[in-house]
C-alpha positions in Angstrom: 19.7 -52.2 -46.3 21.8 -54.4 -44.1 23.2 -57.8 -44.7 20.6 -59.6 -42.6 17.7 -57.9 -44.5 19.4 -58.8 -47.8 19.6 -62.4 -46.8 16.0 -62.4 -45.8 15.0 -60.9 -49.2 17.1 -63.6 -51.0 15.4 -66.4 -49.0 11.9 -65.1 -49.5 12.6 -64.5 -53.2 14.0 -68.0 -53.7 10.9 -69.5 -52.0 8.5 -67.5 -54.1 10.4 -68.2 -57.3 10.9 -71.9 -56.9 8.8 -73.4 -54.1 5.4 -71.7 -54.4 3.1 -73.0 -57.1 0.0 -71.0 -56.2 -1.6 -68.7 -58.8 -3.0 -65.3 -58.1 -5.0 -63.3 -60.7 -3.0 -60.4 -62.1 0.2 -61.3 -60.2 3.0 -63.6 -61.2 4.4 -64.9 -58.0 7.5 -66.4 -59.6 8.5 -63.1 -61.2 8.0 -61.3 -57.8 10.3 -63.9 -56.3 13.0 -63.3 -58.9 12.7 -59.6 -58.4 13.1 -60.0 -54.6 16.0 -62.3 -55.2 17.8 -59.8 -57.4 17.1 -56.9 -55.0 18.4 -59.0 -52.1 21.6 -59.9 -54.0 22.2 -56.2 -55.0 21.6 -55.1 -51.4 24.0 -57.8 -50.1 26.7 -56.7 -52.5 26.2 -53.0 -51.7 26.4 -53.9 -47.9 29.7 -55.7 -48.5 31.1 -52.8 -50.6 30.3 -50.2 -48.0 31.1 -52.4 -44.9 34.7 -51.0 -44.5 33.5 -47.4 -44.7 31.0 -47.9 -41.9 32.6 -47.4 -38.5 30.2 -49.7 -36.7 29.9 -50.1 -33.0 33.4 -51.4 -32.3 35.2 -49.3 -34.9 38.5 -47.7 -34.2 38.1 -44.1 -32.9 40.7 -41.4 -32.6 40.9 -40.3 -29.0 42.9 -37.2 -30.0 46.2 -36.0 -28.6 48.1 -38.6 -30.5 51.3 -36.4 -30.7 51.0 -35.3 -27.1 54.0 -36.0 -24.8 53.4 -36.2 -21.0 56.3 -35.0 -18.9 56.3 -35.9 -15.2 58.6 -34.0 -12.9 60.1 -36.1 -10.1 61.1 -33.9 -7.1 61.7 -36.8 -4.7 65.5 -36.8 -5.0 
């Protein structure tokens, strides 16, 4: 679950929990909103915790040969 999806869950959960007053038989919409809100918050925190371990698209990559020395012989003299 990414950060953007977590924020979406938080927003939908908040709307269902506090802004919707409709009633559905057998389903408590406010409780569903609170559950979505909690899941979104947990997903957001997990995304932040694992953010540094994920390389991403622009992450640093080892090109190899870090200890390699290039010697150029100059025979022009």
